[in-house]
N, C-alpha and C positions, 0 to 999 in steps of 0.2 A: 235777322228774322227770328221770330219767336220759335223756340224749339218744339213746343207743343203743336203749333200750326204746321211745322215741317213734318212732324211725325204723323199728324192727321192726313196731310197731303200724300205721304208715302202709303199709308194704309188705304186711303180711298183709291189711289192709283192702282194699288195691287188688287183690290177687290174688283174694281171695274174692268181692268185689263184681263184679269183671270176669267171673270164671268163672261166677257165678250168672246175671248179666244176659245173657251170651252164650247160655247154655243155655235161658233162658226163651223165647227166640224159636222154638225148634224142639224141643219135648218129644218128638215122635215120633222124630226123628233121634237124640236123646240116649238114648231107650229102646232103639233098635237098637244103639247103642254099648254100653250096659249089658248087653244080651243077649249080645254077643260075648264077655263074660267067662265066660259059662256058670256063674254062681254062684247064680242065683236063678230061680225060675219067672217066666214072662212077666208075671203080674199084679204081682209084687213089683217087677220092673224098670220097669214102666210107672208104678207108684205112685212109685217112687224118682225117675224122670225128671220127674215133675210137682213133687214137693216138695223134693228136694235143692237145686235152684237157689235156691229161696226161702230155705232154711236158710242157704245160702252167703252170700246177700245180707245177711240179718239178722245173722249172726255177723260178717260183714265190717264192718258198721256198728257192731256191738256192741263190737268190739275198740277202737274209737276213743272210746267213751263211758266216762267215769271210773267210773261206777257198775256197768258191765257188763263191763269189760275182762277181769277174771280168769275169769269164767264163759265169755265168748266165746273166750278163748285156750284154755281147757280143752276146749271143744267142738271148736275148730279142731284141737287136738292129737289128739283122739280120731278125728276124720275123717281126719287124715293117716295115722294107724295103719291105719284101714280101707282107705284108698287104697293104702298100701304093701303090705298083705296081698293085696289084690285083684290088683295089678300083679304081685307076686311069684308068686302062684298061676297067673296067665295065662302068665307067662314059664316057669315050671317045667313047665307042661303043653304048652308049645310053641304056644300060640295065636297066630294072626296077627290082631291087633286094632288098632284105633285107640284111643287113650287115652280120649277123651271128656272130658278134663279141661276143655277150653275150647270144647266143642261143635264142630260143623261138620266132623266126620269128620277128614280130613287124612291125613297120612302114617302108615304102619304104626308101631307103638309101638317106640321105642328104649328098651327096658326099663331098661337101666343108667342112662341119663340121667333118665328119669322117676322112678325110685325114688330116685336121688340128690337130685333136686330136692325130692321130697316129704320126704326125711329132713331137708333144710335147712329146709323150712317147719315141720316138726315141732319141730326144735330152736329155731327162732325163736318158735314159739307157747309152748314151754316156758320160754324165756327171758323172754318177756313175762309169763307167769304168775308166775314166780319173782321177776321184777324189779319187779313192781307190788305195792304194799302191800295188805294184806287189805281196806282200805277202798276199793279200786277205784281208787286213785291220787288220790282227792280229799283235800284238806286236812281234818283233823278240825275240828269246831266246838268252840271252847273253852267253858268254863262261863259266860263272860260273853257268849256269843253270837257272838263274832268268830271268824274263820277262823285256823287255825294251831295249833301245839302249845301246851298249857297250860304256863305258866311261873310 
């Protein structure tokens, strides 16, 4: 496996698992941060605050597993697009929000930095998706039952 792709998988896994675990401890606080974006009704924001952290943890682990890496990378890329659109919308509308990316409130959003970071993560997820074979990175099983390419 390509070393760069493996490092990207580790990095994406770390970011997504950490982001999810941190938010799991305070779903009501995360719901407030989501509400600050003013993109969805309260019930949708509360639902998102409960389930998005679990999705982040699952796809963070999934990008490390050979049989789920491509699907997890595709979902990560999709989430990054959603996050970029949400941040861009808040920036364009002049909202004074905290990102909510890693829970815990924090400083007001530095939109340029956050969007740039998310673009890097999007490119990384795309690179993992493209750089991993369609078999999920696992070696194919040969006709004689052993691993590796048929020769």
